[in-house]
VONUMAR-497738 format. One record per residue: residue in three letters; x, y, z of N, C-alpha, C in turn. Coordinates in pm, whole numbers, plus 50000, padded with zeros to 5 digits. Last residue first. Layout:
<nodes>
alaXYZXYZXYZ/...
</nodes>
This chain:
<nodes>
unk495304938449950496164929249876497454927549951/unk493824948050161493254948650028493994938749941/unk493224941450506494084940350388493284940850259/unk492544952550772491654952250654492464952250525/unk495404969950900494294960750916493364962350797/unk497424989750975497704977450902496644966850934/unk497105010951138496535012151004496644999250925/unk498575005251361497135003151369496445004351234/unk501115014451310500845000351283499344997051291/unk501935039651378501025038551265500635024151234/unk503825038751575502595046151603501555044851494/unk505975025351446505185018751550503855025751578/unk507555039551276506375033151218505455027251325/unk509755047051420508775057451390507505051751328/unk511265023551425510515027251545509505038351518/unk510995017351076511535013351207510655017951321/unk509575044650900510415032750901510925030051042/unk507065058650703507615057650839508345044350850/unk506255079850436506815067050479507395068350620/unk503425093950291504505095750386504955082150436/unk502295105249965502255096650082503465099250170/unk502265123449769503025111249742502965101549858/unk500695143549882500355138449750501035125149722/unk500225134350231500785142750124500385136549990/unk498715118350405499405130150457500085138850353/unk497475094550312496685106550337497475119250367/unk498955071050288498605078550167498065092450197/unk501675059450460500325064750476500035073850358/unk503525030950520503345042250428501905046450438/unk505575016450749504185019650722504195031950632/unk507914989950811507575003150759506065004150743/unk510364972151004508974974950966508874988650901/unk513454960250867512714968350964511304970550912/unk516104936850821514764941650786514154949450902/unk519634945950798518494937550833517174944150798/unk521794960850705521204964550833520034955750877/unk524874954950552523464951250557522924953950697/unk527024980450439526764970050539525254967550543/unk527825001550280527464988950215527344977350314/unk527925025250405529185017850400528995003850341/unk525345034550414526275041550327527625034650313/unk523595002550441523885016250480524875022550383/unk521064983750279522474985450314522675000150349/unk517924970250395518774978750312520214978450361/unk514574959450397515964956950433516834965050341/unk511334963850519512354968050424513724964850482/unk508004951750538509354952050593510324956050482/unk504784967550563505674956650527507004957950597/unk501874984450443502734980150553503604968450506/unk500145011950336500885000250292501854996950403/unk496915027650339498205024650399498815012350333/unk494615030550199495105042350270496465040150331/unk493305019949885494095017150005494605030150067/unk490055033149790491475030449764492195027249895/unk487515037549899487695027949792489145023849772/unk486355039150235487235044350131487465033650026/unk485005025050424484215033650337485045039650224/unk486825012050584486165004250479485335012850385/unk489755021650684488425027650676487715021250557/unk492025006250631491415005750764490035011950770/unk493204990050395492145000050392491444999750528/unk496474982150271495404981350370494434992950354/unk498764961150100498004973650104496814971650198/unk501844945850202500414945150170499814959050178/unk504814927450209504194940450178502734938250138/unk506864908950273505624909550352504884922750333/unk509714928550172509034915850194507794918450281/unk512254944749977510964944850045510424930750061/unk515334961749981514624949249955513344949250038/unk517434986649845516294983449933515614970549886/unk519424995349682519644982649750518494978649842/unk518755020449592518765009549494518924995849559/unk519135037349818517785033649771517745021849675/unk520965038850068521255033449936519925028449878/unk519675050150288520965055550245521355050950104/unk516115055350234517245046650265518555053150219/unk514085070250136514555073650270515745065150314/unk513435058449897514035071749894514585075950029/unk512095035449983513455034149928514165047749926/unk509605046650054510465040550156511905039750107/unk508675055349803508845064949913509755059450022/unk508595030849661509435041949615509715051849727/unk506745016449813508115011449800509055022349751/unk504455032849775505035030849908506485026249899/unk503975030249501504265043449559504935042149694/unk503465002449492504575008249416504965021849473/unk501155001349654502364994049693503594999549620/unk499385017049502499745021049639501025014249683/unk499215001249272499765014849263500205019649401/unk497974978549376499304977449316499984991049308/unk495524989549454496404983549555497824982349502/unk494544997849203494775007749308495665002249418/unk494044976349025495314983249020495554993049134/unk492104953749231492554959349104493814967449120/unk490034963249507490794953549430491204959849299/unk488474979349659489844983449641490664973249565/unk485824975549692486694966849770488154970449754/unk484764994049514484534995849657485454987149741/unk485424983549266486004996249307485874998349456/unk483874960249272485334959149262486004972049304/unk481324971549280481794963549393483304962049390/unk481234983549028481144991849147481644984349269/unk481334960948869482434970448861482424979948980/unk478914948548945480174941748970481344951248961/unk477004968048862477094964149003478444957449031/unk477484968248584477634980448663477814977148811/unk476834941748517478184946948493478454959348575/unk474114941448586475054932848657476484937548638/unk473114959948397472984962648541473974954348621/unk473654946348160474294959148186474234962748334/unk471944924248197473384922248185474124935248214/unk469454937048199469894929448316471404927648314/unk469374947547941469314956548056469804949648182/unk469374923647796470474933047779470524942747897/unk466914912547875468154905747909469344915147898/unk465094930447763465164929347908466464922647950/unk465384925247495465844937947544465984937647696/
</nodes>
């Protein structure tokens, strides 16, 4: 019986540690939400391409990622390619998060530390 209690305790500790580090689906969900929010701000959302995308947790006391940073490339309304620009998606400012692209993202780049994924 002691072994069963030990095993259950270890499982509880390991699942709590995984939640605290933000590993698992929460980082994937944050990245998906960020890519959707960023694409919606593009003239041609279906043509948005993403690279170097990572989820970040600048406040280590929070379990879930608070920001997603990366680069987005897109075509404009005339189907011309505009190249890649930096973006920062911040989870805290609305239910769906807020996306900042290009020069407007510069003020939020400080959130891109303590990578989760």
